[in-house]
N, C-alpha and C positions, 0 to 999 in steps of 0.2 A: 756550611752551617747557615750563612745568610740566605743562600739560595733556597734551602729547605724551609726557612721561616717565610720567605716570600711566597713559595708555593702553597704553604699551609694557609697563609693570609688570603691568597687568591681563592683557595678552596672554600674558605669561610665566607668570602664575599659572594661566591657563586651560589653557595647553599642559602645565604641570606636573601639573594635575588630570587632564587627559586621559591623560597618560602613566601616572599612578598607577592610573587605572581599567584601562588596558591591562595593566599589570603584575598587577593583582588578577585580572583575567579569565584571564590567562596562567597564574597560579598555580592557579586553580580548574580550568582545563583540564588542567594537569599532574597534579593530584591525581586527576581523573577517569580520565585515561589510565593512571596508575599502578595504579588499582583495576582497570580493564579488563584490563591486562596480567597482574596477579596472578590474576584470575579465569580468564583464558584459559589460563594455565599450569596452574592447578588442573584445569580442564576437560580439558586435554590429558592430564594424569596420570590422570584418571578414565577417559578413553577407552581408556587402556592396560590397565585392570583386566580380568581374565578375564571374558568374557561380556558386555562392555559395547560397545565400538566407538563410532564417531562419532555414529551416529543415536541410540543409547540415551543417550549423553552429552549430546546436545542436548536430549533429553526430560527428563533429570535437571536440566539447567540451567534449562529453562523451568518446572520444578516447584519451583525454589528451592534445589536441591542443587548448589551451586557450589564446594564444597570437600570434601576428604576426610573431615574431622571430622564434617561434617553427615551424610554417608553412614554413617559408622561408628556414629554415635549414633542413627540412624533405626531405627524398628521395621519388621518385615517387611511387615505389612499396610499400615502408613502409607506406606511407599515404593512398594509395589505399586499402591495406589490413586492416589497422587499422580502417578506417572509411567506409569500404564497398563501395568504389567508383571505377569508371572505371579509367584506367590508363591515358586516355586523360584528364578526368576531374581533376584528381589529379595533373597532369602536369600544367594545366591552373591555378589552385588555387595556386600552389607553385610559378609560374611565376608572378602572380598578387601580391602575398605577397612580393616577392622580389622587384618588381617595386615600391610598396608602401613604402618599407623601403629604396629605392634607393640603392640597393645592386649592385654596379658596381665598376668601377675604382674610386679611390679617391687619394688625395695627401698623401704621406707618413707621413706628419705631423698629419693627422687625425688618422692614425693608431697609432702613438705615443701617441696621446691624450687618445685613448681607452686603450692602454697598461698601462697608469697611473692609471687605475681603477683596475688593477690586484692586488690581495691580495696574501699574503704569510703566511704560517704556519711554525713556528719554529719546528725543529726536537728535540729540547732539548739540542743539542750540537752546540756550536758556530762554531766549526771546520767544522761540517757537513753542517751547514747553509751557511758558507762561500763558501764551495765547490759548493753548489747549487745556489749561487748568492743571498743569503738572506733567504733561506727557500724553502719549497715546494710550487710551484707556481700554482695559479688558471688559468683556461682556458688552461690547459695543462694536458697531461697524463705523470706521473712520474713513471717509472718502476725500481724497485730494484730487482735484481736477484742474486742468490747465492745458495750454498749448504745448507743443513739443519743445523740449529744451527748458521747461519751467522748473524742473527739479523733482518731478513726481517719482521717477524711477530711481533717482539717486537716494531719495529718502527711503524708498522701499529697501534698497540694499543696506542703508545705514541701520534701519530698524532690525533687519535680519542679523546684523552684527551686535547691535546694542542689547538685544534680548538675551544675549549670552552673558552679559555683564552681571555681577552680583547685585542683589537688591540695593545695597548701600550706594552703588554707583549708577543707579537708575535703570538697571536691567531686571530680568526675571529669572536669571540663572537657568535659562531654558533654551530650547531649540526652535527652529523656524521651518515652516512649510512655505515654499515659494512657487506659485503657479504663474508661469510665463506664457502670455498669449501673443506677444508681439516681438519675440526674440530679443528682449531687452536685458535679460539676465547675463551678467558678466562675472564669473568667479574671480577675475583679477581685481574687480572693485571690492569684493568681499575681503580679499587679501590686503589690499591697500588700507581699507578702513580698520581692519583688525590690527594691523601693524601700528597704526596711529594710536590705537587704544591700549597697546601693550599686550595684545592677545596673540596666541600662536596662530598664524595664518592658516596652516594646514588643519588644525583642530577646528578653527572657525568654519572652514569649508565643510568638514564632516558633520557639523551641527546644523547645516541648512539642507533640507530635502527639496529638491527641485524637480518640477515636471513641466513639460511643454504641452499646452492645450492647443489642439489643431482645429477644433470647432466647438460650438456651444454645448453639444451633447457630451463631448470629451471633457470639457471644463466642468460640467456638472458631475460627471462620473468621478473625476479626480477629487472633488470635494467629499464624495461618499467614501472613497478609498483613504482620504486623509484622516478620517476618524480613527482608523486602526493605528495609524502612525502616531496620532496625538496621544492615544491611550498608552502606547508602549514606549514612547520616546521623550516624555516630558516636553512636548511641544507647547510653547506659550504664545506663538504668533503665526497667523496665516496672512500671507501677502498674495494678492492677485493683481498682476500688472499686465494688461489692464482688464477691468471688470467687463466692459461692454464691447470690446473689439470683436470677439467671435460672434456675438449676437448681431452686431451691425452687418458683418459680412454674410452671415447665414440668412438673415431676413432683410431683403431689400424691397423697397416700394411700400406705398401706403397700405396696400392690401394685406401685407403680412405684419403690420405694426401691432395689432391686437395679440397675435400669437407670440410675437417676440416679447411683449411686455408681460404676458402671463408667465412665460418661461423664466424671464428675468426675475419676476416676483418670487417664484418658487426657489430659485437659486439663492436669492438674498435671504429668504426665510430660513433656508438650510444653513447658511452662514451664521445667521443670528442664533440659531439653535446651538450650533457648535460653540459659539462664543459664550452663551449662557451656561450650557451643561459643563463645559470644561474650563470656564473662567479664563479664556484666552483673548488676546488682542486680534482683531481683524482689521487689516489695512488694505484698502483697495484704491487703485488709481482709476481715473476716468478721463475719457477724451472730451473735447469740446467741439462745438460747431459754431459757425458764424450765423447770426440772425440779421438778415438785411432789413427787417422791419424796425429794428432799433435805431432811431435817428440820433439819440444823444446817449453818451456814456459808452461803456464797453459792450460791444455787440456779441461777445462770446457767451455761450450757454452750455452747461454740461449735458452729455448724452444720457438718455434713460428716462427723461421726463419726471413725472410725479412719483413713479414707482421707486426710483432710486432716491428721489428727494425725501420721501416719507420713511423709507426703510433705513437710510444712513443716519446714524445717531449724530455724528459730527461731519460737517461739510466744510472743506477749506478750498479756496480758489487761489491758485498759484500763478504768478506771472513773472517773467524775466525782467531784470533791471540791468544796470551797467555791470559788465564784467561778470564776477562771480556772485553778485548780489541777486537775491530773489525776494519777492514780496508775497507774503501769505496773508490772506484775508479770511477770517472765520465768518462764514455767512449763515450757518445754522447750527444750533446746539440747544439741548433741552434745559441747560442750566448756566450757560456762559454767555456774556454779552458779545455782540459783534465787535470785532476789532481787527487791527492790521499790524503786522510787524515785518521786520527785515532780517534775513539771515543770508548766509552765503554757502555755496557749494564749491569745495576745493578738492585737491588730490586726497587730502586726509579724510574728507567726507563733509557732512553737514555740520556747520559751525556758526557761531555768532558773527555778525558783521564786524570787521576790524575797527571801524570808526566808532563803535559804541562800547 
């Protein structure tokens, strides 16, 4: 009798588990259908734009332009190349999309409303968060530069974990895209940092999409491919570690400097567009070089010159101190004062200095 009851109970648990799986699959399917419906509605709207039509709309869709904002934020040559269109046609489509979205002058109060939608990801250090005005900001490119061992890559890994935290814990309940140009990505660090925060290490790894960039062209291609992943996987963070490494190796000598800078400029504008359109955080690391002409003070300077300097919204200089300590200096921001703070990098990840 007792055995029969046990078997019946086991059967009920099995049925309940199967039903749970069915419900979970149904929810996933509903989400996919909802995304497909929204995309179809956007494509239908795009098809109604002057000079588009169904065939051109399908071309645009296949090239990754599935919403009006993506079209409005596109460059003429970029759109023409991606969708095999003439420059004049591409220009008309972009202009029509901008008119549709009413992209013109507006009161500053409207800009403030949009900025209230900006999200921030905690660095893991309250000191560093305070320096950045509450964490690393979405709709912006945040660049950290410094010598090797200064903590740039450690922070990259930490953000890839922290983005998965719920909003109330300083995360964005999202996933990360990590582009590795220097073979610095280590899944073991993701697991260490996830464990320290009480997250499932295996699940944390599944939520980070990693790609190795072998040259500057490949790096730029990966950013194009990232847009599809962003749309379909709730990605809230893009990491490039490091931004300039492939450009430096591909373009050597003063004669290639202009070409390198133009290419880097296009790459940064593409990153900014992704940040704006999808409201995501872009974190990039950068190498430094020594300037022998500097006689006083720190002779190191970030790579990329004025192109990176103008395009990066926030710039932070990192340098190594004693042991686990690192010093971060905010050197450029549109709304925050210059400042300096101390944090540490330990096995658990980025944290505040123990002395403070």
